[in-house]
Steps between C-alpha positions, in 0.01 A plus 500: 500500500641536152405797284323278248287346777412843633390591150286194423365395842221761505391391152500133602308575818237696300463211253467250782222703663313524169545126449361424847191711432402292195252220549621142477283452191707759309773251416638668187525840667672347803749316279576827320585670831709200605703514180564873543607453860732209413652704217579789733641265762721335238616844384604584855687173541673532164603864567636415845691205361638715218603772747682251722752444216544870419 
Protein backbone atom coordinates (compact mmCIF):
# COMPACT_ATOMS: atom_id res chain seq x y z
CA UNK A 1 0.00 0.00 0.00
CA UNK A 2 1.32 3.44 -0.87
CA UNK A 3 2.25 5.87 1.92
CA UNK A 4 -0.53 8.26 0.94
CA UNK A 5 -3.10 5.45 1.18
CA UNK A 6 -1.78 4.47 4.59
CA UNK A 7 -2.20 8.07 5.66
CA UNK A 8 -5.74 8.65 4.37
CA UNK A 9 -7.39 5.22 4.63
CA UNK A 10 -8.09 5.49 8.39
CA UNK A 11 -9.69 8.91 7.84
CA UNK A 12 -11.83 7.62 4.96
CA UNK A 13 -12.87 4.57 6.98
CA UNK A 14 -13.89 6.81 9.91
CA UNK A 15 -15.93 9.06 7.59
CA UNK A 16 -17.64 6.05 6.01
CA UNK A 17 -18.65 4.72 9.43
CA UNK A 18 -20.07 8.10 10.43
CA UNK A 19 -21.91 8.29 7.10
CA UNK A 20 -23.43 4.84 7.63
CA UNK A 21 -24.70 5.80 11.08
CA UNK A 22 -26.76 8.68 9.70
CA UNK A 23 -30.40 8.08 8.95
CA UNK A 24 -31.54 7.97 5.34
CA UNK A 25 -33.62 11.08 5.95
CA UNK A 26 -30.47 13.13 6.65
CA UNK A 27 -29.75 13.65 2.97
CA UNK A 28 -27.68 16.84 3.21
CA UNK A 29 -25.45 15.46 5.97
CA UNK A 30 -24.91 12.24 4.01
CA UNK A 31 -24.01 14.21 0.87
CA UNK A 32 -21.49 16.23 2.89
CA UNK A 33 -19.78 13.04 4.05
CA UNK A 34 -19.83 11.65 0.51
CA UNK A 35 -18.14 14.79 -0.85
CA UNK A 36 -15.44 14.64 1.81
CA UNK A 37 -14.79 10.95 1.11
CA UNK A 38 -14.62 11.51 -2.66
CA UNK A 39 -12.26 14.44 -2.16
CA UNK A 40 -9.88 12.31 -0.10
CA UNK A 41 -10.07 9.44 -2.58
CA UNK A 42 -9.31 11.84 -5.44
CA UNK A 43 -6.37 13.22 -3.46
CA UNK A 44 -4.97 9.72 -3.07
CA UNK A 45 -5.37 8.97 -6.78
CA UNK A 46 -3.82 12.29 -7.82
CA UNK A 47 -0.85 11.87 -5.44
CA UNK A 48 -0.19 8.31 -6.60
CA UNK A 49 -0.41 9.39 -10.24
CA UNK A 50 1.94 12.31 -9.58
CA UNK A 51 4.39 10.04 -7.75
CA UNK A 52 4.43 7.56 -10.62
CA UNK A 53 6.12 10.21 -12.81
CA UNK A 54 8.63 11.32 -10.16
